[in-house]
C-alpha positions as CSV (number, residue, x, y, z in Angstrom):
1,M,30.3,-62.2,124.2
2,G,31.5,-64.5,127.0
3,K,31.2,-62.6,130.3
4,Q,33.4,-64.8,132.4
5,A,37.2,-65.0,131.9
6,L,40.0,-66.9,133.7
7,L,43.4,-65.2,133.4
8,V,46.4,-67.5,134.0
9,L,49.3,-65.5,135.5
10,G,52.8,-66.5,136.2
11,M,56.5,-66.2,135.3
12,H,57.7,-67.6,132.0
13,R,58.8,-71.3,132.4
14,S,56.6,-71.7,135.5
15,G,54.0,-74.1,134.3
16,T,51.5,-71.6,132.9
17,S,51.4,-73.7,129.7
18,A,50.7,-76.9,131.5
19,L,48.0,-75.3,133.6
20,T,46.3,-73.8,130.5
21,G,46.4,-77.1,128.8
22,V,44.5,-78.5,131.8
23,L,42.0,-75.7,131.5
24,L,41.4,-76.6,127.8
25,R,40.5,-80.1,128.9
26,L,38.0,-78.6,131.4
27,G,36.3,-76.9,128.5
28,V,37.7,-73.4,128.8
29,E,37.8,-71.7,125.4
30,L,41.2,-70.4,124.5
31,G,40.6,-69.0,121.0
32,P,40.9,-70.3,117.4
33,R,44.6,-69.9,116.8
34,L,47.1,-70.9,119.5
35,Y,50.8,-71.1,119.5
36,G,51.7,-74.8,119.1
37,P,54.5,-77.0,120.4
38,Q,58.1,-76.1,120.0
39,A,60.7,-78.9,120.2
40,G,63.0,-78.6,123.1
41,V,61.1,-75.7,124.6
42,N,57.5,-76.6,125.0
43,E,56.7,-80.0,123.7
44,Q,52.9,-79.9,124.5
45,G,52.2,-76.4,123.3
46,F,52.1,-72.9,124.7
47,F,48.2,-72.6,124.6
48,E,48.6,-68.8,124.0
49,H,46.2,-66.9,121.7
50,A,48.7,-66.1,119.0
51,G,47.2,-62.7,118.0
52,I,46.9,-61.5,121.6
53,A,50.3,-62.7,122.6
54,D,51.8,-60.9,119.6
55,A,50.0,-57.7,120.5
56,N,51.2,-57.9,124.1
57,E,54.8,-58.2,122.8
58,D,54.2,-55.2,120.6
59,A,52.9,-53.2,123.6
60,L,56.0,-53.9,125.6
61,L,58.2,-53.0,122.6
62,L,56.3,-49.7,122.2
63,L,56.9,-48.9,125.8
64,G,60.7,-49.5,125.3
65,S,60.6,-52.8,127.2
66,S,60.4,-56.5,126.7
67,W,59.2,-59.6,128.6
68,D,62.7,-60.1,130.1
69,D,63.4,-56.4,131.0
70,V,65.0,-56.1,134.4
71,L,63.7,-52.5,134.8
72,A,60.1,-51.5,135.6
73,L,57.8,-50.1,133.0
74,P,57.6,-46.3,132.9
75,E,55.4,-44.5,135.4
76,H,51.7,-44.2,134.2
77,W,52.6,-46.4,131.2
78,Q,49.0,-47.7,130.9
79,S,47.9,-44.1,130.0
80,D,50.3,-43.9,127.1
81,S,48.3,-42.8,124.0
82,R,50.5,-44.9,121.8
83,L,48.8,-48.0,123.1
84,A,45.4,-47.0,121.7
85,R,45.8,-48.9,118.5
86,L,46.9,-52.1,120.3
87,R,44.1,-51.6,122.8
88,K,41.5,-51.7,120.0
89,K,43.1,-54.7,118.5
90,Q,43.1,-56.7,121.7
91,M,39.4,-55.8,122.4
92,R,38.5,-56.9,118.9
93,Y,40.2,-60.2,119.5
94,V,38.2,-60.7,122.7
95,Q,34.9,-59.7,121.1
96,K,35.4,-61.8,118.0
97,D,36.9,-65.0,119.5
98,F,35.1,-65.3,122.8
99,A,31.6,-64.1,122.0
100,K,29.9,-67.4,122.6
101,A,32.1,-68.9,125.2
102,P,30.5,-69.5,128.6
103,L,34.0,-69.5,130.1
104,W,37.2,-68.4,128.3
105,G,40.8,-68.2,129.3
106,L,43.8,-66.1,128.5
107,K,47.4,-67.1,129.1
108,D,50.5,-65.1,128.3
109,P,53.2,-64.4,131.0
110,R,53.6,-60.9,129.5
111,I,50.2,-60.1,131.0
112,C,51.8,-60.0,134.5
113,R,53.5,-56.8,133.3
114,L,50.5,-55.5,131.4
115,L,47.7,-56.5,133.8
116,P,46.3,-53.0,134.6
117,W,45.9,-52.4,130.9
118,W,44.1,-55.7,130.5
119,Q,41.9,-55.1,133.5
120,E,40.7,-51.8,132.0
121,M,39.9,-53.4,128.7
122,L,38.0,-56.3,130.2
123,A,36.1,-54.1,132.6
124,E,35.0,-51.9,129.6
125,L,33.7,-55.1,128.0
126,E,31.9,-56.0,131.2
127,V,33.9,-59.3,131.6
128,E,34.0,-60.9,135.0
129,M,37.6,-61.7,135.7
130,R,39.1,-64.5,137.8
131,Y,42.8,-65.2,138.2
132,L,44.9,-68.3,138.5
133,I,48.5,-67.5,139.6
134,V,50.9,-70.4,139.2
135,V,54.4,-70.4,140.7
136,R,57.4,-72.6,140.2
137,D,60.7,-72.8,142.2
138,P,62.7,-69.9,141.0
139,Q,65.9,-72.0,140.6
140,E,64.0,-74.4,138.3
141,V,62.8,-71.5,136.3
142,A,66.4,-70.1,136.2
143,G,67.7,-73.5,135.0
144,S,65.2,-73.5,132.1
145,L,66.0,-69.9,131.1
146,A,69.7,-70.5,131.3
147,K,69.3,-73.3,128.8
148,R,66.8,-71.5,126.5
149,D,68.0,-67.9,126.7
150,G,71.4,-68.0,128.3
151,F,70.3,-66.0,131.4
152,S,72.2,-65.9,134.6
153,E,70.5,-67.2,137.7
154,D,70.4,-63.7,139.2
155,K,68.7,-62.2,136.2
156,A,66.1,-65.0,136.0
157,A,65.4,-64.6,139.7
158,L,64.9,-60.8,139.4
159,I,62.4,-61.3,136.5
160,W,60.7,-64.0,138.5
161,L,60.3,-61.6,141.4
162,E,58.7,-58.9,139.3
163,H,56.3,-61.1,137.5
164,N,55.0,-62.7,140.7
165,L,54.9,-59.5,142.7
166,L,53.0,-57.7,140.0
167,A,50.5,-60.6,139.6
168,E,49.8,-60.5,143.3
169,R,49.6,-56.7,143.6
170,W,47.1,-56.2,140.7
171,T,44.8,-59.1,141.8
172,R,44.8,-58.4,145.5
173,G,41.2,-58.3,146.8
174,Q,39.8,-59.9,143.7
175,R,38.7,-63.5,143.0
176,R,42.0,-65.4,142.7
177,A,43.7,-68.7,143.5
178,F,47.3,-69.6,143.8
179,L,48.7,-72.9,142.5
180,S,52.2,-74.4,142.6
181,F,53.6,-76.2,139.6
182,D,54.6,-79.0,142.0
183,Q,51.0,-79.4,143.2
184,L,49.7,-79.5,139.7
185,L,52.1,-82.3,138.7
186,S,52.0,-84.4,141.8
187,A,48.3,-84.2,142.8
188,P,46.3,-82.6,140.0
189,A,42.9,-83.7,141.4
190,D,43.5,-82.1,144.8
191,A,45.1,-79.0,143.4
192,L,42.3,-78.4,140.9
193,S,39.6,-79.1,143.5
194,R,41.0,-76.3,145.6
195,V,41.0,-74.0,142.6
196,V,37.3,-74.8,141.9
197,H,36.4,-74.1,145.5
198,T,38.5,-71.0,145.9
199,L,37.4,-69.4,142.6
200,D,33.8,-70.6,143.1
201,I,33.9,-71.6,139.4
202,E,32.0,-74.1,137.3
203,F,34.0,-75.5,134.4
204,P,32.1,-76.5,131.2
205,V,33.5,-80.0,131.7
206,S,33.4,-81.3,135.2
207,L,36.7,-82.2,137.0
208,D,35.6,-85.8,137.5
209,R,34.9,-86.2,133.8
210,A,38.0,-84.5,132.6
211,L,40.4,-86.0,135.2
212,P,41.5,-89.1,133.2
213,E,42.5,-87.0,130.3
214,I,44.2,-84.4,132.5
215,E,46.2,-87.1,134.2
216,R,47.4,-88.4,130.8
217,F,48.4,-84.8,129.8
218,I,50.1,-84.0,133.1
219,S,53.2,-86.1,133.5
220,P,56.6,-85.8,135.2
221,D,58.0,-85.3,131.7
222,L,56.6,-81.7,131.9
223,R,59.0,-80.9,134.7
224,H,62.5,-80.1,133.4
225,H,65.4,-78.7,135.4
226,A,64.1,-80.1,138.7
227,V,66.0,-78.9,141.8
228,Q,66.7,-81.9,144.0
229,Q,68.5,-79.8,146.6
230,R,68.6,-76.1,146.9
231,A,72.1,-74.6,146.4
232,S,73.2,-71.9,148.8
233,A,72.6,-68.3,147.9
234,A,73.7,-65.1,149.4
235,A,71.1,-63.6,151.8
236,D,70.6,-60.4,149.8
237,S,70.7,-62.1,146.3
238,P,67.8,-62.2,143.9
239,V,67.6,-66.0,144.3
240,A,67.3,-65.7,148.1
241,H,64.5,-63.2,147.9
242,A,62.7,-65.2,145.2
243,R,62.9,-68.3,147.3
244,T,61.4,-66.5,150.3
245,L,58.5,-65.2,148.2
246,F,58.0,-68.6,146.5
247,D,57.8,-70.4,149.9
248,A,55.2,-67.8,151.1
249,I,53.0,-68.3,148.0
250,C,53.3,-72.1,148.2
251,R,52.0,-71.9,151.8
252,T,49.0,-70.0,150.6
253,A,48.4,-72.4,147.7
254,E,48.3,-75.4,150.0
255,T,45.1,-74.0,151.6
256,D,42.0,-72.1,150.6
257,A,43.7,-68.8,151.5
258,T,44.2,-66.2,148.9
259,Q,46.6,-63.7,150.5
260,P,50.3,-64.5,151.0
261,D,52.1,-62.9,153.9
262,L,52.0,-59.1,153.5
263,Q,55.2,-58.5,155.3
264,I,57.1,-60.9,153.0
265,L,55.5,-59.2,150.0
266,E,56.6,-55.7,151.2
267,Q,60.2,-57.0,151.9
268,A,60.3,-58.5,148.4
269,W,59.2,-55.2,146.8
270,E,61.9,-53.3,148.7
271,A,64.5,-55.8,147.7
272,L,63.5,-55.6,144.1
273,A,63.8,-51.8,144.1
274,L,67.2,-51.9,145.8
275,M,68.6,-54.6,143.4
276,R,67.5,-52.6,140.4
277,E,69.6,-49.7,141.7
278,T,72.6,-51.6,142.9
279,R,73.1,-54.7,140.7
280,A,74.8,-53.1,137.7
281,D,76.0,-56.6,136.7
282,I,72.4,-57.8,136.0
283,L,71.6,-54.6,134.0
284,T,74.9,-55.0,132.0
285,E,74.0,-58.6,131.2
286,H,70.5,-57.5,130.0
287,L,71.9,-54.7,127.8
288,R,74.3,-57.1,126.2
289,Q,71.5,-59.5,125.4
290,V,69.4,-56.7,124.0
291,A,72.3,-55.6,121.7
292,R,72.7,-59.2,120.5
293,D,68.9,-59.5,119.8
294,R,68.9,-56.2,118.0
295,G,71.8,-57.3,115.8
296,Y,70.0,-60.5,114.9
297,A,66.7,-58.6,114.2
298,E,68.4,-56.1,112.0
299,E,70.0,-58.8,109.9
300,L,66.6,-60.6,109.6
301,V,65.0,-57.3,108.4
302,H,67.7,-56.9,105.8
303,R,67.1,-60.4,104.5
304,I,63.3,-59.8,104.4
305,F,63.7,-56.5,102.4
306,R,65.9,-58.3,99.9
307,S,63.5,-61.2,99.5
308,W,61.3,-62.0,96.5
309,S,58.2,-62.3,98.7
310,W,58.7,-58.8,100.1
311,E,58.8,-57.3,96.6
312,C,55.6,-59.2,95.6
313,G,53.8,-58.0,98.7
314,K,54.3,-54.3,98.1
315,P,50.8,-53.8,96.5
316,L,49.1,-55.5,99.4
317,R,51.0,-53.4,102.0
318,F,50.0,-50.2,100.1
319,V,46.3,-51.2,100.3
320,E,46.7,-52.1,104.0
321,R,48.1,-48.6,104.7
322,L,45.1,-47.0,102.9
323,F,42.7,-48.8,105.2
324,G,44.6,-48.3,108.4
325,G,45.7,-51.9,108.8
326,D,42.2,-53.2,109.1
327,I,42.1,-55.5,106.1
């Protein structure tokens, strides 16, 4: 199987899809079945391996969490025996879909929360991992999530903090590069040249050859909810802490450095822990959204159970249970 993988890490709505679309044009193998475009959300496509992304979602649900959870995952979660079945499924996807790829890639923002689990799996498969961490202004991300999911700015900023802090912590000391969404859109050639140098990586399609198509793919239209001028934010708010971390990562991304300011990182971790304990309003907002989503899901399940196709599929589901879900 392909022994070199590039993992794209970053918060949802931060440009991970745009970056992964660029990697596809550089010859990086992404798998046979990707999530396609969604009108009004991601016009160019998500570039996520559908099976792997679904299994990541299942893993979070099994752990009692979700991609937008404002609370941390349980302690020692990666050792949870209930993940064993999903672990086998993810490893089968990797072995089956990337066996012949000289360089393959994986993008799903959920991996920021599940990264130690993925690192264990890929290490067992003897895959050499490199990481590309993309960041976007937290207020722009918040604007996008407000439109798509109805999140408050504070909830979006809190989730932004966790995703980027986890991505940094679990890749520290490993081969990685930081990239800002602004850099990718405004100067793709310069940004990608730094990535090639920092990661010491050779893409199947050279940057010079792929650049014309990349520049056609990368356009200002990809950037929605642009912040022209930063609004004021309370000094101890999630937005303020996210901005400080964002600025520190951007300074790193502008050079060949691979380590943001450690003091700023430590302060951000302390702020995140404190806000989880004291910001009851954010937790209340999240719980209300969970309740709404659960109500919708229950209604959907009832409709499925009453449907003609569900009745017709009963024999197949019986056979699937006999064979442990491996048909």
